[in-house]
C-alpha positions, -999 to 999 in steps of 0.1 A, spaced: -389 530 -771 -415 510 -751 -451 521 -753 -467 539 -724 -501 528 -713 -525 550 -693 -546 536 -665 -578 544 -685 -564 526 -716 -550 496 -698 -582 474 -699 -583 480 -737 -552 458 -740 -575 428 -734 -594 435 -766 -588 409 -792 -575 383 -767 -600 354 -766 -610 334 -735 -594 303 -750 -561 320 -755 -562 334 -719 -571 299 -705 -542 284 -724 -518 308 -709 -531 302 -674 -530 264 -679 -495 265 -691 -482 281 -659 -468 257 -633 -459 264 -596 -422 254 -601 -417 276 -632 -400 310 -631 -425 338 -625 -403 368 -619 -366 377 -625 -352 404 -602 -317 416 -594 -306 413 -558 -299 445 -540 -265 432 -526 -239 459 -522 -211 433 -524 -201 425 -560 -222 428 -591 -260 423 -589 -272 387 -594 -305 378 -613 -328 360 -588 -353 336 -602 -386 334 -583 -412 307 -590 -450 311 -591 -450 291 -558 -424 315 -543 -444 346 -549 -476 330 -536 -461 325 -501 -456 361 -487 -491 375 -497 -508 343 -487 -490 331 -456 -478 365 -443 -500 390 -461 -483 410 -437 -510 404 -411 -537 418 -434 -569 399 -435 -591 401 -466 -620 414 -445 -626 430 -412 -657 424 -391 -672 406 -421 -670 438 -442 -653 438 -476 -638 467 -495 -645 496 -500 -660 498 -465 -627 486 -450 -605 495 -480 -568 491 -475 -550 522 -487 -512 522 -495 -487 547 -508 -460 535 -533 -428 556 -532 -399 531 -533 -385 516 -564 -405 485 -575 -371 468 -583 -368 466 -545 -386 433 -539 -401 440 -505 -416 473 -518 -430 453 -547 -445 428 -522 -465 456 -506 -473 477 -536 -483 448 -560 -489 415 -543 -504 426 -510 -525 453 -527 -540 427 -550 -545 401 -523 -565 425 -501 -582 445 -530 -563 476 -518 -562 511 -533 -526 521 -542 -515 557 -546 -482 566 -562 -462 594 -546 -443 621 -565 -409 614 -579 -393 636 -552 -409 617 -523 -376 608 -507 -364 644 -510 -392 657 -488 -427 655 -505 -436 621 -490 -452 636 -459 -475 658 -481 -486 627 -500 -493 609 -467 -514 638 -454 -535 638 -486 -539 600 -490 -541 590 -453 -530 554 -458 -543 526 -436 -510 508 -438 -475 523 -441 -441 507 -447 -407 524 -449 -370 519 -447 -349 529 -417 -336 561 -434 -371 574 -441 -384 565 -405 -355 586 -392 -364 615 -415 -401 613 -406 -391 614 -369 -376 649 -375 -410 664 -384 -429 657 -352 -398 665 -331 -395 699 -349 -432 706 -343 -429 697 -306 -398 720 -302 -418 749 -316 -447 744 -292 -453 761 -259 -435 749 -227 -469 735 -214 -475 716 -246 -440 701 -245 -445 690 -209 -479 675 -219 -463 656 -248 -435 644 -227 -459 630 -201 -480 613 -228 -450 598 -247 -435 584 -214 -469 568 -207 -471 555 -243 -437 539 -241 -444 522 -208 -478 510 -220 -465 495 -252 -439 475 -232 -466 460 -209 -500 445 -218 -524 465 -196 -529 502 -205 -536 525 -176 -569 544 -173 -554 577 -185 -540 562 -217 -571 572 -236 -564 608 -225 -528 607 -238 -541 592 -270 -565 620 -276 -541 648 -266 -509 637 -281 -509 604 -301 -538 614 -324 -523 648 -331 -489 633 -340 -505 608 -364 -525 635 -380 -494 656 -384 -477 627 -403 -508 619 -423 -511 585 -406 -543 590 -386 -560 561 -404 -530 539 -403 -534 505 -385 -501 489 -392 -465 502 -396 -437 482 -411 -399 486 -414 -382 471 -444 -345 462 -441 -322 462 -411 -307 492 -394 -336 509 -377 -322 524 -346 -336 516 -312 -340 553 -305 -362 558 -335 -382 526 -327 -388 538 -291 -398 573 -303 -426 560 -325 -436 534 -299 -440 563 -274 -465 578 -298 -484 545 -298 -471 536 -333 -453 502 -330 -431 497 -360 -432 460 -370 -400 447 -384 -397 425 -415 -367 404 -423 -360 389 -457 -339 389 -488 -346 389 -525 -336 352 -524 -365 346 -498 -391 365 -519 -387 396 -499 -399 384 -464 -391 355 -441 -399 367 -406 -426 391 -396 -433 411 -364 -469 417 -356 -486 441 -332 -501 413 -312 -467 397 -308 -444 427 -307 -409 427 -292 -386 457 -294 -358 453 -319 -370 419 -330 -378 410 -366 -406 387 -354 -412 350 -361 -409 330 -393 -438 329 -417 -459 297 -416 -443 267 -432 -408 283 -430 -380 278 -406 -350 298 -392 -319 287 -374 -285 300 -365 -251 282 -367 -216 288 -355 -227 309 -325 -201 329 -307 -198 335 -269 -227 359 -270 -250 334 -288 -248 353 -321 -244 331 -352 -250 329 -390 -287 330 -399 -300 302 -422 -336 301 -435 -357 274 -452 -392 273 -468 -413 276 -499 -403 312 -502 -367 303 -510 -358 312 -546 -351 288 -575 -316 300 -579 -295 326 -598 -301 327 -636 -274 308 -654 -252 306 -624 -254 271 -608 -221 277 -589 -233 308 -570 -267 291 -564 -250 261 -547 -229 285 -526 -261 301 -514 -283 270 -508 -272 237 -493 -284 202 -503 -313 204 -478 -326 237 -491 -313 259 -464 -304 294 -476 -273 310 -461 -282 346 -456 -249 361 -446 -266 379 -418 -258 375 -381 -282 373 -352 -299 351 -327 -333 335 -318 -347 340 -283 -365 312 -264 -398 320 -282 -383 319 -317 -382 356 -322 -354 366 -345 -330 394 -338 -306 405 -366 -274 421 -353 -253 426 -385 -239 411 -416 -207 390 -419 -194 412 -447 -195 442 -423 -172 425 -398 -140 443 -391 -108 422 -387 -82 440 -367 -45 434 -371 -47 412 -340 -70 389 -359 -100 397 -337 -133 402 -355 -156 431 -345 -193 434 -354 -197 472 -359 -235 474 -358 -241 472 -320 -212 496 -313 -226 521 -339 -261 518 -325 -247 525 -290 -229 556 -301 -261 570 -317 -280 564 -285 -255 584 -264 -251 612 -290 -286 623 -303 -269 648 -326 -254 620 -347 -271 607 -378 -246 580 -390 -217 562 -373 -193 542 -394 -167 521 -377 -134 516 -395 -103 496 -387 -98 467 -412 -63 453 -406 -56 482 -382 -46 480 -346 -77 497 -332 -112 510 -341 -120 545 -352 -153 562 -362 -166 585 -388 -196 606 -376 -221 627 -394 -245 651 -377 -282 656 -384 -285 681 -413 -314 693 -433 -320 680 -469 -322 700 -500 -356 689 -513 -347 698 -549 -314 679 -552 -316 654 -523 -282 666 -510 -276 674 -474 -275 711 -464 -250 728 -441 -279 738 -418 -286 714 -389 -321 701 -383 -343 719 -358 -339 690 -334 -301 692 -336 -302 730 -331 -325 726 -301 -301 701 -286 -272 724 -292 -291 751 -272 -295 726 -243 -257 723 -243 -254 761 -243 -240 760 -278 -251 786 -304 -243 764 -334 -269 762 -361 -248 749 -390 -225 719 -395 -196 742 -404 -200 758 -369 -190 725 -353 -165 706 -375 -128 710 -371 -133 716 -334 -148 751 -339 -174 744 -312 -157 730 -281 -190 725 -263 -204 701 -289 -170 685 -294 -167 678 -257 -203 663 -256 -194 640 -285 -162 629 -268 -182 622 -236 -207 601 -256 -179 581 -272 -164 575 -237 -199 564 -224 -203 539 -253 -168 526 -248 -176 520 -211 -202 494 -220 -178 471 -239 -158 444 -222 -130 442 -247 -105 470 -254 -106 459 -291 -142 470 -293 -135 505 -281 -134 535 -304 -99 551 -300 -103 581 -325 -132 597 -342 -140 627 -365 -171 646 -375 -174 647 -413 -181 679 -432 -214 665 -447 -242 642 -438 -247 610 -459 -272 609 -488 -282 590 -518 -272 619 -540 -237 619 -524 -232 581 -530 -230 570 -494 -265 555 -494 -281 531 -519 -314 533 -537 -333 522 -505 -311 545 -484 -290 516 -471 -255 525 -460 -228 516 -486 -198 509 -463 -175 502 -492 -183 535 -508 -178 554 -475 -145 537 -471 -133 549 -505 -148 584 -503 -134 592 -469 -100 574 -473 -80 605 -463 -99 608 -431 -94 571 -423 -57 572 -431 -53 602 -408 -65 580 -379 -35 557 -383 -9 581 -396 5 589 -362 29 565 -347 12 563 -313 6 532 -293 -27 522 -278 
C-alpha cells in the first residue's frame, strides 16, 4: 500500500534532500525527455500509454495558459487570486492541465470537490468556493443548466417575463459587439442572480472540455452573459490545441490554434468538412513501446492525425463536427455523420437529453432517444422522474406526464406526437433521404456513467449503447418494409 501524505506534512518530504541533490535532478532533465505517461481516453480499442515530454507540457500553460495572465492591472496574487475547483479525474489530461499546470503557472488556489460532485454536490461546492474560472465537460454543463431553468420555472410570471427579456437581450448582445444602454440593467436584474445561483458570481472565464456541447446549451449560457469558450485537444496534443477566447468568441467554434501550432483539414467532402490534422510543440513523443501505432498517428512531417472531422473558416477558427469512428455506413455505401443530425433533433425536441443514430450496414437511419430525467445523487443513476424543466414543457403541451414511465411505450400520445413532429422537422432540413431518421424509440432510461452508456468524463460510449440496446435496434429493422 502506498503511503498517504497530508498537505501539512507534504513539505516535510524535502527534509534530508540537499540542494546539491536537487540541482542534480533538475540539471538531468532535458526538454526532449519523457515527463509524463498518461493513458489516452480513446473509447475505441484498449487504452494506449501516451508519452509527453517536458517541452510538451510547457506549451499549454505557457502559450495558451488558457488566456490567464499572471497578473491583472499590475497586481499579483492574492489580490487577484485565481480560484479553481477540481472535480474531474486527474487522469483526464485536460482536467490535469487546469488543476495542476495552470494553477501553478498563475499561482492559483485549487479546491477539491467532494467525491460525489458529478452526482449533484458540485453546485454546493461552487457556491462555497466561488471560483474565478470554471471548466466543465458537456454533460455537466447540461446538468448545470437544469438548475437555473428549474429556478426560473418556479418564479412568478412577472419574474419569468423579466428573465426572458433579459436573456433575449443577453443573447443578442453577445452576438454583436456594442451592448445597448439597458444591458447593465439586465445584468443587475438577471445575469448576476443567475451566476450567484450557480456559485459563479466571481467567475471571469468559462471553458468547455471535449466535443459534444449542444448549441442550445451554449446559447442558454450565452443569454446569461456567460460565454463558454471551447477547447479542442487530445491526450496526444497535451490536452489542448485550439482555444476560444472571450475577445475572439464565435458560437460553436473551438477557437484558434495555440501560438507556434498549426491546424489543417484534408480530404474535404462537398460541404468542406475534412479530416483534422494538427502540428506543433505540443504533439506527443509517441506511444510507449509501440512504434507502429505511433507512426500511424504521426506522419513524417510531425502532423498528428486526430481522427476528428471539421472545418476551418476564413479566419482560421476551427469547428469540430464529429469523429470518423462515429460515421455510419449504410448498406448503400453512403457514409453519414450522425453528430449534426443528433444536434438538430435535440434542438427541435427540448425534452430529449441524448440522441443516438444507428444504421450501420442497414438500409436507413433510426434513432434511440432518452428524455431528461432526474439523477439519484447517491448512486448516480437516472431516476424515473422527469426534470422540472421537462415537466414544465409537458405542461405547455397540455400533457400531465411527470415520469418517464408515463411517456414510453406510447402511453402519452401528446408527447409522442410532439416528438414525431420534431423528428419530421429535423428531417425536413436534410437534402438527402439517406440522412433522414425513418424510425425512432424513446428508451426506458436516461444515460449515465453508472449505467455504462457514458464514460468517466461523461462522454457518450456509442459502442456500449449499441450493445446494451441491441434488441431495440434490431426491432427497427425486423419488419420487412420498404423505404
